[in-house]
C-alpha positions, 0 to 999 in steps of 0.5 A: 273590555271596550276601548275608550274613544278619543274625544273629538278634536277641536276644529282649527281656527280659520285664518282671518286676514288682518282687516277681517274682510272676506269676499266671494265669487263664483268659480269659473270652472265648476260654478261653486261659491268661493270665499277669499280674503280681501286683497287676493288677486286670484282664487284656486278652487278646491273642488276643480282646481280652476284659478278664477281671477278676482275683480278689481277692488271697488268693482260692484258685482251682480247676480242673475240666474241663467234662463237656460240652465238655471245656474247662478251667474255673477257679473260686473254690475252695468253689463248689458248681457252675460253669457253662461259658461255652462250652457252658453245662453246669452242672458240679458242683465238689467238693473232692478229699475228696468224690470218688473215681475209677474207670476206665470199664468200656468205654473205660477213661476215668478217671471221677470220681464223688461218694462214695456213688454206686453207679454212674457214667456215662461222658461219652465212651461213655455206659457205666454202670460200677458202683462197687466191682464187679469188671469185667464185673458189672452194667455196661450201656450206657446208652441 
């Protein structure tokens, strides 16, 4: 005779702080996204147990993808450069009004570059794409 299965337990209701606010930041150890309640001063990662300090209230954060290892980096808005904690690449952190975009002339990857640049080198395939030129003109693989 088969044994009856117990019903699935109802999931616990997650804790919601009194003001209902939650924020997020990237773990300084394993780079996982961490959620924390408003007012916390630090967050302990459940994956790697690293304690990450929470930026001061009112501090605007920005994000960029590391050009060396493609890790998502979070930094305080207004910083001019951000060093990746994984591969130690120093990445330029520019505001949206200081950059433009173009597709790589070889692999079609969307590239971001600083206004005023005449060409941009793709970090994926090392192809140099001239900015503002029509496809196929003055473009060469970089050595």
